[in-house]
C-alpha positions as CSV (number, residue, x, y, z in Angstrom):
1,X,27.1,-14.7,124.4
2,X,26.7,-18.3,123.8
3,X,23.5,-18.0,121.7
4,X,25.3,-16.9,118.5
5,X,27.2,-20.2,118.0
6,X,24.1,-22.2,118.6
7,X,22.2,-20.2,116.0
8,X,25.0,-20.5,113.5
9,X,25.1,-24.3,114.1
10,X,21.3,-24.5,113.6
11,X,21.5,-22.4,110.5
12,X,24.2,-24.6,109.1
13,X,22.3,-27.8,109.7
14,X,19.2,-26.3,108.1
15,X,21.2,-25.4,105.0
16,X,22.5,-29.0,104.7
17,X,19.0,-30.4,105.1
18,X,17.6,-28.1,102.4
19,X,20.4,-29.1,100.0
20,X,19.8,-32.8,100.7
21,X,16.1,-32.4,100.0
22,X,16.8,-30.6,96.7
23,X,19.2,-33.3,95.6
24,X,16.6,-36.0,96.4
25,X,13.9,-34.2,94.4
26,X,16.1,-34.0,91.3
27,X,15.7,-37.1,89.0
28,X,18.8,-38.8,87.7
29,X,19.5,-38.6,83.9
30,X,18.7,-42.4,83.6
31,X,15.3,-41.9,85.3
32,X,14.5,-38.9,83.1
33,X,15.1,-41.0,80.0
34,X,13.0,-43.9,81.2
35,X,10.2,-41.6,82.3
36,X,10.4,-39.8,78.9
37,X,10.2,-43.1,76.9
38,X,7.3,-44.3,79.1
39,X,5.5,-41.0,78.6
40,X,6.1,-41.2,74.8
41,X,4.6,-44.7,74.5
42,X,1.7,-43.6,76.8
43,X,1.2,-40.5,74.7
44,X,1.3,-38.4,77.9
45,X,1.9,-35.0,76.3
46,X,2.1,-33.2,79.7
47,X,5.0,-35.3,80.9
48,X,6.7,-35.2,77.5
49,X,6.6,-31.5,77.5
50,X,7.9,-31.4,81.1
51,X,10.9,-33.7,80.4
52,X,11.8,-32.2,76.9
53,X,14.7,-29.9,76.6
54,X,14.2,-26.4,75.2
55,X,16.2,-27.3,72.0
56,X,13.6,-30.0,71.2
57,X,10.4,-28.1,72.1
58,X,9.6,-27.5,68.4
59,X,9.3,-31.3,68.0
60,X,6.8,-31.7,70.9
61,X,3.9,-32.7,68.5
62,X,6.0,-35.3,66.8
63,X,7.1,-36.8,70.1
64,X,3.5,-36.9,71.4
65,X,2.2,-38.7,68.3
66,X,5.1,-41.2,67.7
67,X,3.2,-44.2,69.1
68,X,-0.3,-43.0,68.1
69,X,-0.9,-45.8,65.5
70,X,0.2,-48.7,67.8
71,X,-1.4,-50.5,70.6
72,X,-0.2,-52.2,73.7
73,X,3.2,-50.5,73.6
74,X,5.5,-51.2,76.6
75,X,9.0,-50.9,77.7
76,X,10.7,-54.3,78.3
77,X,14.0,-55.2,80.0
78,X,14.9,-51.5,80.3
79,X,18.3,-50.7,81.9
80,X,19.9,-47.3,81.4
81,X,23.3,-46.1,82.5
82,X,24.9,-42.7,82.6
83,X,28.5,-41.7,83.2
84,X,28.9,-38.7,85.5
85,X,29.9,-35.7,83.3
86,X,28.5,-37.1,80.1
87,X,25.5,-35.9,78.2
88,X,24.5,-39.4,77.0
89,X,22.4,-42.0,78.7
90,X,22.7,-45.5,77.1
91,X,19.8,-47.9,77.4
92,X,19.4,-51.5,76.8
93,X,16.0,-53.1,76.3
94,X,13.2,-52.5,73.9
95,X,9.8,-51.0,73.2
96,X,7.4,-53.7,72.2
97,X,4.2,-52.5,70.3
98,X,1.4,-54.0,68.2
99,X,0.6,-52.9,64.7
100,X,-2.7,-54.7,64.1
101,X,-1.9,-58.3,64.6
102,X,1.9,-57.9,64.3
103,X,4.2,-57.3,67.2
104,X,7.1,-55.0,66.5
105,X,10.2,-54.4,68.7
106,X,12.1,-51.1,68.8
107,X,15.5,-51.5,70.4
108,X,16.5,-48.8,72.8
109,X,19.8,-46.9,72.3
110,X,21.6,-43.8,73.4
111,X,19.9,-40.5,74.3
112,X,21.2,-37.0,74.9
113,X,20.4,-35.3,78.2
114,X,21.0,-31.7,79.3
115,X,20.7,-30.1,82.7
116,X,18.4,-27.1,82.5
117,X,17.8,-25.0,85.7
118,X,18.9,-27.9,87.9
119,X,16.8,-30.5,86.2
120,X,17.8,-33.1,83.7
121,X,15.9,-33.1,80.3
122,X,15.7,-35.5,77.4
123,X,17.2,-34.0,74.3
124,X,16.9,-36.5,71.5
125,X,18.9,-39.5,70.4
126,X,22.7,-39.6,70.7
127,X,25.2,-41.1,68.3
């Protein structure tokens, strides 16, 4: 019977395609950190909660309100890098925000990430 090898081949190709799609849907640790910082300055609680690791869930309210008293907050010159196998994403750039008439810059730094159920999550600042 020649049908069995063809079925096995099609099955194998299907598995490879599914694995490829799953990998494409997973965000990189660098993208998660940038998306988290953007959600934080936008006060986007839903996205913050989605990207926050379980360990930091008790700080959700604080994270949502961090930039509540500023206006025109934005990420500038943001570049993040992650070394495979590490739990730290290092970012260059800054958050620029206005407090009344004064513009303040917050330099970006290093952030801890964890993989939880196949997805990267932001887990606070790193040393």
